[in-house]
HTML snippet that shows the backbone in 3Dmol.js (N, CA, C, O; Angstrom):
<script src="https://3Dmol.org/build/3Dmol-min.js"></script>
<div id="view" style="width:600px;height:400px;position:relative"></div>
<script>
const pdb = `
ATOM      1  N   MET A   1       9.761  -0.274 -29.529  1.00  0.00           N
ATOM      2  CA  MET A   1       9.704  -0.927 -27.612  1.00  0.00           C
ATOM      3  C   MET A   1       8.715  -1.028 -27.217  1.00  0.00           C
ATOM      4  O   MET A   1       8.336   0.119 -27.449  1.00  0.00           O
ATOM      5  N   ASN A   2       7.511  -1.712 -26.556  1.00  0.00           N
ATOM      6  CA  ASN A   2       6.762  -2.459 -26.013  1.00  0.00           C
ATOM      7  C   ASN A   2       6.103  -1.652 -24.873  1.00  0.00           C
ATOM      8  O   ASN A   2       6.167  -2.325 -23.845  1.00  0.00           O
ATOM      9  N   ASP A   3       5.368  -0.222 -24.619  1.00  0.00           N
ATOM     10  CA  ASP A   3       4.964  -0.133 -23.558  1.00  0.00           C
ATOM     11  C   ASP A   3       4.279  -0.695 -22.694  1.00  0.00           C
ATOM     12  O   ASP A   3       4.268  -0.047 -21.648  1.00  0.00           O
ATOM     13  N   THR A   4       3.574  -1.817 -22.654  1.00  0.00           N
ATOM     14  CA  THR A   4       2.605  -2.526 -22.485  1.00  0.00           C
ATOM     15  C   THR A   4       2.907  -2.664 -21.070  1.00  0.00           C
ATOM     16  O   THR A   4       3.769  -3.523 -20.883  1.00  0.00           O
ATOM     17  N   PRO A   5       2.385  -1.971 -19.763  1.00  0.00           N
ATOM     18  CA  PRO A   5       2.519  -2.909 -18.293  1.00  0.00           C
ATOM     19  C   PRO A   5       2.834  -3.985 -18.237  1.00  0.00           C
ATOM     20  O   PRO A   5       2.153  -4.760 -18.909  1.00  0.00           O
ATOM     21  N   LYS A   6       3.670  -4.405 -17.658  1.00  0.00           N
ATOM     22  CA  LYS A   6       4.051  -6.331 -17.159  1.00  0.00           C
ATOM     23  C   LYS A   6       2.866  -6.768 -16.047  1.00  0.00           C
ATOM     24  O   LYS A   6       2.765  -7.955 -15.734  1.00  0.00           O
ATOM     25  N   SER A   7       2.008  -5.793 -15.487  1.00  0.00           N
ATOM     26  CA  SER A   7       1.654  -6.101 -14.629  1.00  0.00           C
ATOM     27  C   SER A   7       0.386  -5.321 -14.436  1.00  0.00           C
ATOM     28  O   SER A   7       0.010  -4.631 -15.383  1.00  0.00           O
ATOM     29  N   THR A   8      -0.353  -5.342 -13.285  1.00  0.00           N
ATOM     30  CA  THR A   8      -1.259  -4.578 -12.984  1.00  0.00           C
ATOM     31  C   THR A   8      -0.972  -3.140 -11.991  1.00  0.00           C
ATOM     32  O   THR A   8      -1.570  -2.094 -11.738  1.00  0.00           O
ATOM     33  N   SER A   9       0.150  -3.714 -11.668  1.00  0.00           N
ATOM     34  CA  SER A   9       0.775  -2.928 -10.292  1.00  0.00           C
ATOM     35  C   SER A   9       1.576  -1.449 -10.905  1.00  0.00           C
ATOM     36  O   SER A   9       1.705  -0.371 -10.324  1.00  0.00           O
ATOM     37  N   GLU A  10       2.061  -1.875 -12.350  1.00  0.00           N
ATOM     38  CA  GLU A  10       2.648  -1.066 -13.074  1.00  0.00           C
ATOM     39  C   GLU A  10       1.803   0.536 -13.229  1.00  0.00           C
ATOM     40  O   GLU A  10       2.419   1.601 -13.233  1.00  0.00           O
ATOM     41  N   PRO A  11       0.379   0.429 -13.344  1.00  0.00           N
ATOM     42  CA  PRO A  11      -0.694   1.434 -13.805  1.00  0.00           C
ATOM     43  C   PRO A  11      -0.609   1.574 -12.155  1.00  0.00           C
ATOM     44  O   PRO A  11       0.105   2.517 -11.813  1.00  0.00           O
ATOM     45  N   LEU A  12      -1.075   0.977 -11.290  1.00  0.00           N
ATOM     46  CA  LEU A  12      -1.713   1.058  -9.893  1.00  0.00           C
ATOM     47  C   LEU A  12      -0.521   2.155  -9.511  1.00  0.00           C
ATOM     48  O   LEU A  12      -0.804   3.343  -9.356  1.00  0.00           O
ATOM     49  N   ILE A  13       1.185   1.523  -9.339  1.00  0.00           N
ATOM     50  CA  ILE A  13       1.854   2.626  -8.873  1.00  0.00           C
ATOM     51  C   ILE A  13       2.183   4.274  -9.825  1.00  0.00           C
ATOM     52  O   ILE A  13       2.376   5.340  -9.242  1.00  0.00           O
ATOM     53  N   SER A  14       2.179   4.150 -10.965  1.00  0.00           N
ATOM     54  CA  SER A  14       1.728   5.407 -11.723  1.00  0.00           C
ATOM     55  C   SER A  14       1.208   6.310 -11.368  1.00  0.00           C
ATOM     56  O   SER A  14       1.661   7.450 -11.263  1.00  0.00           O
ATOM     57  N   CYS A  15      -0.350   5.722 -11.014  1.00  0.00           N
ATOM     58  CA  CYS A  15      -1.861   6.465  -9.958  1.00  0.00           C
ATOM     59  C   CYS A  15      -1.497   7.193  -8.863  1.00  0.00           C
ATOM     60  O   CYS A  15      -1.623   8.393  -8.622  1.00  0.00           O
ATOM     61  N   LEU A  16      -0.993   6.229  -8.191  1.00  0.00           N
ATOM     62  CA  LEU A  16      -0.382   6.576  -6.930  1.00  0.00           C
ATOM     63  C   LEU A  16       0.947   7.728  -7.036  1.00  0.00           C
ATOM     64  O   LEU A  16       0.681   8.921  -7.182  1.00  0.00           O
ATOM     65  N   GLU A  17       1.488   7.547  -7.002  1.00  0.00           N
ATOM     66  CA  GLU A  17       2.553   8.890  -7.696  1.00  0.00           C
ATOM     67  C   GLU A  17       2.206  10.073  -8.435  1.00  0.00           C
ATOM     68  O   GLU A  17       2.796  11.152  -8.482  1.00  0.00           O
ATOM     69  N   ASN A  18       1.131   9.688  -9.017  1.00  0.00           N
ATOM     70  CA  ASN A  18       0.328  10.876  -9.855  1.00  0.00           C
ATOM     71  C   ASN A  18      -0.192  11.755  -9.032  1.00  0.00           C
ATOM     72  O   ASN A  18      -0.056  12.969  -9.188  1.00  0.00           O
ATOM     73  N   GLU A  19      -0.892  11.172  -7.997  1.00  0.00           N
ATOM     74  CA  GLU A  19      -1.685  12.124  -6.798  1.00  0.00           C
ATOM     75  C   GLU A  19      -1.150  12.892  -5.555  1.00  0.00           C
ATOM     76  O   GLU A  19      -1.621  13.493  -4.588  1.00  0.00           O
ATOM     77  N   GLY A  20       0.116  12.559  -6.084  1.00  0.00           N
ATOM     78  CA  GLY A  20       1.536  12.581  -5.239  1.00  0.00           C
ATOM     79  C   GLY A  20       1.422  12.332  -4.169  1.00  0.00           C
ATOM     80  O   GLY A  20       1.649  13.107  -3.240  1.00  0.00           O
ATOM     81  N   LEU A  21       1.000  11.052  -4.072  1.00  0.00           N
ATOM     82  CA  LEU A  21       1.355  10.126  -2.508  1.00  0.00           C
ATOM     83  C   LEU A  21       2.779   9.731  -2.233  1.00  0.00           C
ATOM     84  O   LEU A  21       3.557   9.290  -3.079  1.00  0.00           O
ATOM     85  N   LYS A  22       3.013   9.915  -1.087  1.00  0.00           N
ATOM     86  CA  LYS A  22       4.396   9.357  -1.008  1.00  0.00           C
ATOM     87  C   LYS A  22       5.086   7.797  -0.285  1.00  0.00           C
ATOM     88  O   LYS A  22       6.057   7.040  -0.292  1.00  0.00           O
ATOM     89  N   PHE A  23       3.698   8.055   0.312  1.00  0.00           N
ATOM     90  CA  PHE A  23       3.976   6.533   1.585  1.00  0.00           C
ATOM     91  C   PHE A  23       3.363   5.637   1.077  1.00  0.00           C
ATOM     92  O   PHE A  23       2.352   6.048   0.508  1.00  0.00           O
ATOM     93  N   LEU A  24       3.598   3.983   0.986  1.00  0.00           N
ATOM     94  CA  LEU A  24       2.520   2.864   0.735  1.00  0.00           C
ATOM     95  C   LEU A  24       3.079   1.993   2.496  1.00  0.00           C
ATOM     96  O   LEU A  24       4.080   1.356   2.824  1.00  0.00           O
ATOM     97  N   PHE A  25       1.718   2.454   3.284  1.00  0.00           N
ATOM     98  CA  PHE A  25       1.912   0.701   4.363  1.00  0.00           C
ATOM     99  C   PHE A  25       1.074  -0.272   4.116  1.00  0.00           C
ATOM    100  O   PHE A  25      -0.105  -0.274   3.759  1.00  0.00           O
ATOM    101  N   GLY A  26       2.037  -1.328   4.413  1.00  0.00           N
ATOM    102  CA  GLY A  26       1.789  -2.924   4.247  1.00  0.00           C
ATOM    103  C   GLY A  26       2.161  -3.416   4.497  1.00  0.00           C
ATOM    104  O   GLY A  26       3.161  -3.254   5.196  1.00  0.00           O
ATOM    105  N   THR A  27       1.533  -4.817   4.032  1.00  0.00           N
ATOM    106  CA  THR A  27       2.928  -6.304   4.844  1.00  0.00           C
ATOM    107  C   THR A  27       3.611  -7.052   3.406  1.00  0.00           C
ATOM    108  O   THR A  27       2.954  -7.057   2.366  1.00  0.00           O
ATOM    109  N   PRO A  28       4.724  -7.554   3.462  1.00  0.00           N
ATOM    110  CA  PRO A  28       4.780  -8.076   2.201  1.00  0.00           C
ATOM    111  C   PRO A  28       3.934  -9.465   1.951  1.00  0.00           C
ATOM    112  O   PRO A  28       3.066  -9.737   2.780  1.00  0.00           O
ATOM    113  N   SER A  29       4.083 -10.070   1.197  1.00  0.00           N
ATOM    114  CA  SER A  29       3.511 -11.470   0.624  1.00  0.00           C
ATOM    115  C   SER A  29       2.987 -12.164  -0.945  1.00  0.00           C
ATOM    116  O   SER A  29       2.391 -11.835  -1.970  1.00  0.00           O
ATOM    117  N   GLU A  30       3.688 -13.374  -0.299  1.00  0.00           N
ATOM    118  CA  GLU A  30       3.851 -13.880  -2.344  1.00  0.00           C
ATOM    119  C   GLU A  30       2.428 -13.375  -2.820  1.00  0.00           C
ATOM    120  O   GLU A  30       1.892 -14.019  -3.723  1.00  0.00           O
ATOM    121  N   LYS A  31       1.752 -12.250  -2.277  1.00  0.00           N
ATOM    122  CA  LYS A  31       0.674 -13.023  -3.392  1.00  0.00           C
ATOM    123  C   LYS A  31       0.721 -11.092  -3.465  1.00  0.00           C
ATOM    124  O   LYS A  31      -0.306 -10.594  -3.003  1.00  0.00           O
ATOM    125  N   ASN A  32       1.348 -10.483  -3.771  1.00  0.00           N
ATOM    126  CA  ASN A  32       1.679  -8.962  -3.602  1.00  0.00           C
ATOM    127  C   ASN A  32       2.947  -8.432  -4.210  1.00  0.00           C
ATOM    128  O   ASN A  32       3.128  -7.285  -4.620  1.00  0.00           O
ATOM    129  N   ILE A  33       4.031  -9.705  -4.211  1.00  0.00           N
ATOM    130  CA  ILE A  33       5.500  -9.637  -4.639  1.00  0.00           C
ATOM    131  C   ILE A  33       5.548  -8.608  -5.848  1.00  0.00           C
ATOM    132  O   ILE A  33       6.281  -7.622  -5.771  1.00  0.00           O
ATOM    133  N   ARG A  34       4.856  -8.816  -6.828  1.00  0.00           N
ATOM    134  CA  ARG A  34       4.879  -7.961  -8.138  1.00  0.00           C
ATOM    135  C   ARG A  34       4.842  -6.626  -7.515  1.00  0.00           C
ATOM    136  O   ARG A  34       5.777  -5.841  -7.674  1.00  0.00           O
ATOM    137  N   PHE A  35       3.770  -6.325  -6.792  1.00  0.00           N
ATOM    138  CA  PHE A  35       3.303  -4.747  -6.362  1.00  0.00           C
ATOM    139  C   PHE A  35       4.904  -4.233  -5.544  1.00  0.00           C
ATOM    140  O   PHE A  35       5.473  -3.211  -5.928  1.00  0.00           O
ATOM    141  N   ILE A  36       5.288  -4.814  -4.783  1.00  0.00           N
ATOM    142  CA  ILE A  36       6.701  -4.525  -4.221  1.00  0.00           C
ATOM    143  C   ILE A  36       7.862  -4.392  -5.258  1.00  0.00           C
ATOM    144  O   ILE A  36       8.730  -3.524  -5.165  1.00  0.00           O
ATOM    145  N   ASP A  37       7.816  -5.166  -6.083  1.00  0.00           N
ATOM    146  CA  ASP A  37       8.686  -5.176  -7.008  1.00  0.00           C
ATOM    147  C   ASP A  37       8.532  -3.949  -7.861  1.00  0.00           C
ATOM    148  O   ASP A  37       9.569  -3.289  -7.921  1.00  0.00           O
ATOM    149  N   VAL A  38       7.667  -3.539  -8.436  1.00  0.00           N
ATOM    150  CA  VAL A  38       7.519  -2.686  -9.132  1.00  0.00           C
ATOM    151  C   VAL A  38       7.465  -1.638  -8.024  1.00  0.00           C
ATOM    152  O   VAL A  38       7.942  -0.695  -8.656  1.00  0.00           O
ATOM    153  N   LYS A  39       7.249  -1.219  -6.979  1.00  0.00           N
ATOM    154  CA  LYS A  39       7.527  -0.149  -6.307  1.00  0.00           C
ATOM    155  C   LYS A  39       9.007   0.019  -6.285  1.00  0.00           C
ATOM    156  O   LYS A  39       9.459   1.157  -6.416  1.00  0.00           O
ATOM    157  N   ASN A  40       9.615  -0.751  -6.170  1.00  0.00           N
ATOM    158  CA  ASN A  40      11.180  -0.480  -5.879  1.00  0.00           C
ATOM    159  C   ASN A  40      11.411   0.475  -6.905  1.00  0.00           C
ATOM    160  O   ASN A  40      12.033   1.436  -6.453  1.00  0.00           O
ATOM    161  N   GLY A  41      11.182   0.562  -7.950  1.00  0.00           N
ATOM    162  CA  GLY A  41      11.912   1.218  -8.543  1.00  0.00           C
ATOM    163  C   GLY A  41      10.909   2.583  -8.609  1.00  0.00           C
ATOM    164  O   GLY A  41      11.391   3.420  -9.372  1.00  0.00           O
ATOM    165  N   ALA A  42       9.573   3.028  -7.965  1.00  0.00           N
ATOM    166  CA  ALA A  42       9.241   4.522  -8.088  1.00  0.00           C
ATOM    167  C   ALA A  42       9.605   5.118  -6.922  1.00  0.00           C
ATOM    168  O   ALA A  42      10.509   4.686  -6.206  1.00  0.00           O
ATOM    169  N   LEU A  43       8.968   6.066  -6.694  1.00  0.00           N
ATOM    170  CA  LEU A  43       9.019   7.376  -6.012  1.00  0.00           C
ATOM    171  C   LEU A  43       8.571   6.807  -4.742  1.00  0.00           C
ATOM    172  O   LEU A  43       9.527   6.513  -4.025  1.00  0.00           O
ATOM    173  N   LEU A  44       7.354   6.541  -4.199  1.00  0.00           N
ATOM    174  CA  LEU A  44       6.509   6.115  -3.305  1.00  0.00           C
ATOM    175  C   LEU A  44       7.631   5.155  -2.274  1.00  0.00           C
ATOM    176  O   LEU A  44       8.264   4.127  -2.517  1.00  0.00           O
ATOM    177  N   ARG A  45       7.548   5.873  -1.253  1.00  0.00           N
ATOM    178  CA  ARG A  45       8.356   4.603  -0.277  1.00  0.00           C
ATOM    179  C   ARG A  45       7.687   3.837   0.739  1.00  0.00           C
ATOM    180  O   ARG A  45       6.981   4.383   1.588  1.00  0.00           O
ATOM    181  N   PHE A  46       7.853   2.751   0.696  1.00  0.00           N
ATOM    182  CA  PHE A  46       7.445   1.565   1.324  1.00  0.00           C
ATOM    183  C   PHE A  46       7.633   1.108   2.845  1.00  0.00           C
ATOM    184  O   PHE A  46       8.654   0.647   3.356  1.00  0.00           O
ATOM    185  N   ILE A  47       6.316   1.367   3.476  1.00  0.00           N
ATOM    186  CA  ILE A  47       6.685   1.377   4.837  1.00  0.00           C
ATOM    187  C   ILE A  47       5.590   0.095   5.585  1.00  0.00           C
ATOM    188  O   ILE A  47       4.369   0.030   5.725  1.00  0.00           O
ATOM    189  N   LEU A  48       6.643  -0.750   5.921  1.00  0.00           N
ATOM    190  CA  LEU A  48       6.955  -2.428   6.490  1.00  0.00           C
ATOM    191  C   LEU A  48       5.571  -2.870   7.800  1.00  0.00           C
ATOM    192  O   LEU A  48       5.839  -3.405   8.876  1.00  0.00           O
ATOM    193  N   ALA A  49       4.919  -2.695   7.596  1.00  0.00           N
ATOM    194  CA  ALA A  49       4.306  -3.460   9.260  1.00  0.00           C
ATOM    195  C   ALA A  49       4.880  -4.933   9.290  1.00  0.00           C
ATOM    196  O   ALA A  49       5.466  -5.599   8.436  1.00  0.00           O
ATOM    197  N   LEU A  50       4.430  -5.236  10.804  1.00  0.00           N
ATOM    198  CA  LEU A  50       4.207  -6.784  11.288  1.00  0.00           C
ATOM    199  C   LEU A  50       2.967  -6.909  10.989  1.00  0.00           C
ATOM    200  O   LEU A  50       2.937  -8.090  10.641  1.00  0.00           O
ATOM    201  N   SER A  51       1.663  -6.419  10.854  1.00  0.00           N
ATOM    202  CA  SER A  51       0.858  -7.039  11.180  1.00  0.00           C
ATOM    203  C   SER A  51      -0.802  -5.985  10.143  1.00  0.00           C
ATOM    204  O   SER A  51      -0.857  -4.771   9.950  1.00  0.00           O
ATOM    205  N   GLU A  52      -1.491  -6.683   9.864  1.00  0.00           N
ATOM    206  CA  GLU A  52      -2.425  -5.954   8.952  1.00  0.00           C
ATOM    207  C   GLU A  52      -3.295  -4.664   9.808  1.00  0.00           C
ATOM    208  O   GLU A  52      -3.827  -3.606   9.470  1.00  0.00           O
ATOM    209  N   GLN A  53      -3.118  -5.353  10.986  1.00  0.00           N
ATOM    210  CA  GLN A  53      -4.100  -3.951  11.829  1.00  0.00           C
ATOM    211  C   GLN A  53      -3.135  -2.804  11.847  1.00  0.00           C
ATOM    212  O   GLN A  53      -3.455  -1.631  11.655  1.00  0.00           O
ATOM    213  N   ALA A  54      -1.605  -3.361  12.159  1.00  0.00           N
ATOM    214  CA  ALA A  54      -0.811  -2.305  12.233  1.00  0.00           C
ATOM    215  C   ALA A  54      -0.590  -1.220  11.170  1.00  0.00           C
ATOM    216  O   ALA A  54       0.017  -0.149  11.180  1.00  0.00           O
ATOM    217  N   VAL A  55      -1.181  -1.774  10.406  1.00  0.00           N
ATOM    218  CA  VAL A  55      -1.210  -1.490   8.727  1.00  0.00           C
ATOM    219  C   VAL A  55      -2.181  -0.221   8.740  1.00  0.00           C
ATOM    220  O   VAL A  55      -1.915   0.921   8.365  1.00  0.00           O
ATOM    221  N   LEU A  56      -3.126  -0.611   9.158  1.00  0.00           N
ATOM    222  CA  LEU A  56      -4.266  -0.040   8.868  1.00  0.00           C
ATOM    223  C   LEU A  56      -3.940   1.615  10.191  1.00  0.00           C
ATOM    224  O   LEU A  56      -3.865   2.785   9.816  1.00  0.00           O
ATOM    225  N   PHE A  57      -3.834   1.186  11.461  1.00  0.00           N
ATOM    226  CA  PHE A  57      -3.552   2.177  12.529  1.00  0.00           C
ATOM    227  C   PHE A  57      -2.675   2.903  11.800  1.00  0.00           C
ATOM    228  O   PHE A  57      -3.115   3.987  11.419  1.00  0.00           O
ATOM    229  N   MET A  58      -1.404   2.594  11.446  1.00  0.00           N
ATOM    230  CA  MET A  58      -0.305   3.644  10.995  1.00  0.00           C
ATOM    231  C   MET A  58      -1.048   4.352   9.603  1.00  0.00           C
ATOM    232  O   MET A  58      -0.758   5.548   9.579  1.00  0.00           O
ATOM    233  N   THR A  59      -1.569   4.115   8.912  1.00  0.00           N
ATOM    234  CA  THR A  59      -2.201   5.172   7.589  1.00  0.00           C
ATOM    235  C   THR A  59      -2.906   5.795   8.233  1.00  0.00           C
ATOM    236  O   THR A  59      -2.742   6.984   7.962  1.00  0.00           O
ATOM    237  N   VAL A  60      -4.126   5.549   9.468  1.00  0.00           N
ATOM    238  CA  VAL A  60      -4.485   6.468   9.604  1.00  0.00           C
ATOM    239  C   VAL A  60      -4.068   7.529  10.163  1.00  0.00           C
ATOM    240  O   VAL A  60      -4.118   8.628   9.611  1.00  0.00           O
ATOM    241  N   MET A  61      -3.642   7.345  11.238  1.00  0.00           N
ATOM    242  CA  MET A  61      -2.142   7.820  11.973  1.00  0.00           C
ATOM    243  C   MET A  61      -1.065   9.330  11.278  1.00  0.00           C
ATOM    244  O   MET A  61      -0.883  10.477  11.688  1.00  0.00           O
ATOM    245  N   TYR A  62      -0.542   8.518  10.028  1.00  0.00           N
ATOM    246  CA  TYR A  62      -0.142   9.463   8.801  1.00  0.00           C
ATOM    247  C   TYR A  62      -1.002  10.251   8.658  1.00  0.00           C
ATOM    248  O   TYR A  62      -0.801  11.396   9.064  1.00  0.00           O
ATOM    249  N   GLY A  63      -2.207   9.923   8.056  1.00  0.00           N
ATOM    250  CA  GLY A  63      -3.919  10.812   7.602  1.00  0.00           C
ATOM    251  C   GLY A  63      -4.231  11.724   8.691  1.00  0.00           C
ATOM    252  O   GLY A  63      -4.704  12.810   8.355  1.00  0.00           O
ATOM    253  N   LEU A  64      -4.010  11.430  10.285  1.00  0.00           N
ATOM    254  CA  LEU A  64      -4.366  12.472  11.037  1.00  0.00           C
ATOM    255  C   LEU A  64      -2.820  13.527  11.458  1.00  0.00           C
ATOM    256  O   LEU A  64      -2.754  14.729  11.717  1.00  0.00           O
ATOM    257  N   VAL A  65      -2.028  12.762  11.403  1.00  0.00           N
ATOM    258  CA  VAL A  65      -0.786  13.409  11.549  1.00  0.00           C
ATOM    259  C   VAL A  65      -0.685  15.146  10.552  1.00  0.00           C
ATOM    260  O   VAL A  65      -1.054  16.288  10.826  1.00  0.00           O
ATOM    261  N   THR A  66      -0.132  14.639   9.595  1.00  0.00           N
ATOM    262  CA  THR A  66       0.129  15.407   8.188  1.00  0.00           C
ATOM    263  C   THR A  66      -1.306  15.332   7.203  1.00  0.00           C
ATOM    264  O   THR A  66      -1.077  15.283   5.995  1.00  0.00           O
ATOM    265  N   GLY A  67      -2.359  15.323   7.507  1.00  0.00           N
ATOM    266  CA  GLY A  67      -3.476  15.532   6.855  1.00  0.00           C
ATOM    267  C   GLY A  67      -3.549  15.337   5.137  1.00  0.00           C
ATOM    268  O   GLY A  67      -4.436  15.752   4.391  1.00  0.00           O
ATOM    269  N   ASN A  68      -2.205  14.497   4.741  1.00  0.00           N
ATOM    270  CA  ASN A  68      -2.228  14.136   3.505  1.00  0.00           C
ATOM    271  C   ASN A  68      -3.222  11.980   3.297  1.00  0.00           C
ATOM    272  O   ASN A  68      -3.175  11.093   4.149  1.00  0.00           O
ATOM    273  N   VAL A  69      -3.596  11.946   2.556  1.00  0.00           N
ATOM    274  CA  VAL A  69      -4.051  10.905   2.275  1.00  0.00           C
ATOM    275  C   VAL A  69      -3.108   9.583   2.253  1.00  0.00           C
ATOM    276  O   VAL A  69      -2.450   9.249   1.267  1.00  0.00           O
ATOM    277  N   GLY A  70      -3.136   8.961   3.349  1.00  0.00           N
ATOM    278  CA  GLY A  70      -2.602   7.589   3.750  1.00  0.00           C
ATOM    279  C   GLY A  70      -3.341   6.383   2.459  1.00  0.00           C
ATOM    280  O   GLY A  70      -4.505   6.296   2.068  1.00  0.00           O
ATOM    281  N   VAL A  71      -2.074   5.563   2.053  1.00  0.00           N
ATOM    282  CA  VAL A  71      -2.900   4.587   1.192  1.00  0.00           C
ATOM    283  C   VAL A  71      -2.195   3.170   2.149  1.00  0.00           C
ATOM    284  O   VAL A  71      -1.013   3.233   2.488  1.00  0.00           O
ATOM    285  N   CYS A  72      -2.794   2.309   2.408  1.00  0.00           N
ATOM    286  CA  CYS A  72      -2.513   1.322   2.606  1.00  0.00           C
ATOM    287  C   CYS A  72      -3.114  -0.601   1.775  1.00  0.00           C
ATOM    288  O   CYS A  72      -4.289  -0.926   1.601  1.00  0.00           O
ATOM    289  N   TYR A  73      -2.378  -1.124   1.578  1.00  0.00           N
ATOM    290  CA  TYR A  73      -2.758  -2.484   0.614  1.00  0.00           C
ATOM    291  C   TYR A  73      -2.677  -3.862   1.389  1.00  0.00           C
ATOM    292  O   TYR A  73      -2.070  -3.854   2.459  1.00  0.00           O
ATOM    293  N   GLY A  74      -3.305  -5.184   0.885  1.00  0.00           N
ATOM    294  CA  GLY A  74      -3.527  -6.093   1.763  1.00  0.00           C
ATOM    295  C   GLY A  74      -3.748  -7.168   0.000  1.00  0.00           C
ATOM    296  O   GLY A  74      -3.857  -6.933  -1.204  1.00  0.00           O
ATOM    297  N   THR A  75      -3.716  -8.115   0.743  1.00  0.00           N
ATOM    298  CA  THR A  75      -4.005  -9.156  -0.022  1.00  0.00           C
ATOM    299  C   THR A  75      -5.758  -9.645   0.246  1.00  0.00           C
ATOM    300  O   THR A  75      -6.479  -9.146   1.110  1.00  0.00           O
ATOM    301  N   LEU A  76      -6.067 -10.458  -0.488  1.00  0.00           N
ATOM    302  CA  LEU A  76      -7.665 -10.413   0.111  1.00  0.00           C
ATOM    303  C   LEU A  76      -7.686 -11.902   0.548  1.00  0.00           C
ATOM    304  O   LEU A  76      -7.053 -12.755  -0.073  1.00  0.00           O
ATOM    305  N   GLY A  77      -8.225 -12.100   1.329  1.00  0.00           N
ATOM    306  CA  GLY A  77      -8.424 -13.224   2.506  1.00  0.00           C
ATOM    307  C   GLY A  77      -8.247 -13.379   3.782  1.00  0.00           C
ATOM    308  O   GLY A  77      -9.292 -13.660   4.368  1.00  0.00           O
ATOM    309  N   ARG A  78      -7.505 -13.318   4.306  1.00  0.00           N
ATOM    310  CA  ARG A  78      -6.483 -13.250   5.764  1.00  0.00           C
ATOM    311  C   ARG A  78      -6.587 -12.077   6.465  1.00  0.00           C
ATOM    312  O   ARG A  78      -7.223 -11.685   7.443  1.00  0.00           O
ATOM    313  N   GLU A  79      -5.161 -11.271   5.095  1.00  0.00           N
ATOM    314  CA  GLU A  79      -5.365  -9.767   5.176  1.00  0.00           C
ATOM    315  C   GLU A  79      -6.223  -8.531   5.637  1.00  0.00           C
ATOM    316  O   GLU A  79      -6.190  -7.770   6.604  1.00  0.00           O
ATOM    317  N   VAL A  80      -7.010  -8.671   4.509  1.00  0.00           N
ATOM    318  CA  VAL A  80      -8.134  -8.027   4.403  1.00  0.00           C
ATOM    319  C   VAL A  80      -8.738  -8.295   5.774  1.00  0.00           C
ATOM    320  O   VAL A  80      -8.638  -7.501   6.710  1.00  0.00           O
ATOM    321  N   THR A  81      -9.264  -9.266   5.824  1.00  0.00           N
ATOM    322  CA  THR A  81      -9.978  -9.566   7.275  1.00  0.00           C
ATOM    323  C   THR A  81      -9.393  -9.288   8.704  1.00  0.00           C
ATOM    324  O   THR A  81      -9.999  -9.080   9.755  1.00  0.00           O
ATOM    325  N   ASN A  82      -8.090  -9.340   8.462  1.00  0.00           N
ATOM    326  CA  ASN A  82      -7.562  -8.644   9.772  1.00  0.00           C
ATOM    327  C   ASN A  82      -7.676  -7.246   9.890  1.00  0.00           C
ATOM    328  O   ASN A  82      -7.967  -6.853  11.020  1.00  0.00           O
ATOM    329  N   MET A  83      -7.565  -6.629   9.256  1.00  0.00           N
ATOM    330  CA  MET A  83      -7.524  -4.597   8.583  1.00  0.00           C
ATOM    331  C   MET A  83      -8.451  -4.592   9.259  1.00  0.00           C
ATOM    332  O   MET A  83      -8.270  -3.938  10.285  1.00  0.00           O
ATOM    333  N   LEU A  84     -10.219  -5.408   9.090  1.00  0.00           N
ATOM    334  CA  LEU A  84     -11.610  -4.935   9.616  1.00  0.00           C
ATOM    335  C   LEU A  84     -10.738  -4.305  11.455  1.00  0.00           C
ATOM    336  O   LEU A  84     -10.629  -3.120  11.772  1.00  0.00           O
ATOM    337  N   VAL A  85     -10.492  -4.937  11.910  1.00  0.00           N
ATOM    338  CA  VAL A  85      -9.850  -4.478  13.317  1.00  0.00           C
ATOM    339  C   VAL A  85      -9.403  -3.182  13.391  1.00  0.00           C
ATOM    340  O   VAL A  85      -9.662  -2.409  14.313  1.00  0.00           O
ATOM    341  N   GLY A  86      -8.608  -2.895  12.245  1.00  0.00           N
ATOM    342  CA  GLY A  86      -7.997  -1.481  12.689  1.00  0.00           C
ATOM    343  C   GLY A  86      -9.039  -0.388  11.833  1.00  0.00           C
ATOM    344  O   GLY A  86      -9.020   0.767  12.257  1.00  0.00           O
ATOM    345  N   ILE A  87      -9.965  -0.689  10.631  1.00  0.00           N
ATOM    346  CA  ILE A  87     -10.785  -0.160  10.177  1.00  0.00           C
ATOM    347  C   ILE A  87     -12.232  -0.071  11.160  1.00  0.00           C
ATOM    348  O   ILE A  87     -12.963   0.756  10.615  1.00  0.00           O
ATOM    349  N   ALA A  88     -12.831  -0.569  12.280  1.00  0.00           N
ATOM    350  CA  ALA A  88     -13.453  -1.140  13.110  1.00  0.00           C
ATOM    351  C   ALA A  88     -13.023   0.150  14.341  1.00  0.00           C
ATOM    352  O   ALA A  88     -13.923   0.745  14.933  1.00  0.00           O
ATOM    353  N   ASP A  89     -11.434   0.479  14.621  1.00  0.00           N
ATOM    354  CA  ASP A  89     -11.440   1.337  15.720  1.00  0.00           C
ATOM    355  C   ASP A  89     -10.872   3.009  15.175  1.00  0.00           C
ATOM    356  O   ASP A  89     -10.498   3.922  15.911  1.00  0.00           O
ATOM    357  N   THR A  90     -10.972   3.011  13.522  1.00  0.00           N
ATOM    358  CA  THR A  90     -11.335   4.180  13.422  1.00  0.00           C
ATOM    359  C   THR A  90     -12.469   5.136  13.266  1.00  0.00           C
ATOM    360  O   THR A  90     -12.253   6.346  13.215  1.00  0.00           O
TER     361      THR A  90
END
`;
const viewer = $3Dmol.createViewer("view");
viewer.addModel(pdb, "pdb");
viewer.setStyle({}, {cartoon: {color: "spectrum"}});
viewer.zoomTo();
viewer.render();
</script>
């Protein structure tokens, strides 16, 4: 049996799980659909946000309220640029 990952998403999800992370904040898009597909079989819970700014605000508030590390993701280009609003606010 071949244990080679099908994409870089599998090792990334495994690393996040090994660190004890329980939530992943993000917005779905065609560029990260494989990441979301791999996540569906993982222990991480995907929290959907409607905008990239909301992703950052949710992640920051999760960290402040729980004391745990919050993780969010976005794709290159417009999404990451829109996340700058959330980063600038923190």
